[in-house]
C-alpha positions, -999 to +999 in steps of 0.1 A: +373+009+832+346-007+852+346+022+877+338+047+849+302+057+853+279+056+823+250+076+837+244+101+865+279+116+860+287+149+876+285+168+842+251+152+834+237+161+868+250+197+864+232+200+830+200+184+844+199+207+875+203+238+853+177+227+828+152+220+856+160+254+872+152+270+838+118+253+838+126+226+813+112+192+819+129+161+806+134+123+808+167+106+815+184+078+796+155+068+774+163+033+762+137+033+734+158+059+715+191+051+697+221+056+718+201+060+750+204+098+751+215+113+785+187+139+786+155+139+764+131+168+761+100+153+745+081+186+743+109+201+721+118+168+703+154+174+714+180+152+730+212+161+747+243+139+750+267+150+777+300+136+765+332+132+784+361+150+767+385+120+772+362+092+760+346+110+731+376+130+720+366+166+723+386+184+696+412+209+709+405+200+745+433+195+770+414+165+785+413+145+753+448+130+759+459+096+748+475+073+774+512+065+768+508+028+772+489+005+748+485+034+723+470+012+696+443-001+719+433+034+730+433+048+695+411+019+683+388+024+713+384+061+707+378+057+670+350+031+678+335+055+703+334+084+678+320+061+650+293+049+673+285+085+684+281+095+648+259+066+639+236+072+669+233+109+662+226+103+625+199+077+635+183+101+659+183+129+633+167+105+608+139+099+633+133+137+635+151+144+668+172+175+672+206+164+688+229+185+709+262+175+724+274+192+756+310+185+765+322+178+800+345+209+800+315+231+790+297+222+823+324+240+844+312+275+834+276+276+847+268+310+831+280+299+797+261+266+801+229+284+810+233+306+780+238+275+758+207+259+771+187+291+766+199+293+730+191+256+723+155+260+734+150+297+726+122+300+751+103+332+757+111+351+789+077+343+804+087+306+806+121+313+821+118+329+855+154+342+856+150+359+821+147+397+820+121+410+796 
């Protein structure tokens, strides 16, 4: 598990590149916020977590499989991950932050991801160069 990256993963970089292309400016992995969110948009008081489907148990996703060996260990680990995620999200919301979760599998369809980012921030067309009036 040591080889599993915690930051700068491919899905994170995909989301960051798209957000930057849309004209959104952000900070990465702010340690002063609970849970060290992957992407922080201070202007919009919004944070985005880019969760891996396997580690964070994306419901109904084919990637959220459970290994066949040491099943009890893995189930306990996944439950702890989900509990920690829920605690950190609740804490951020209590602090007044808007929290969004983008799943790893959602980063594969760039058009849908772009639409999701546009809907999260509901920016006017003049801010987004690719937007048609």
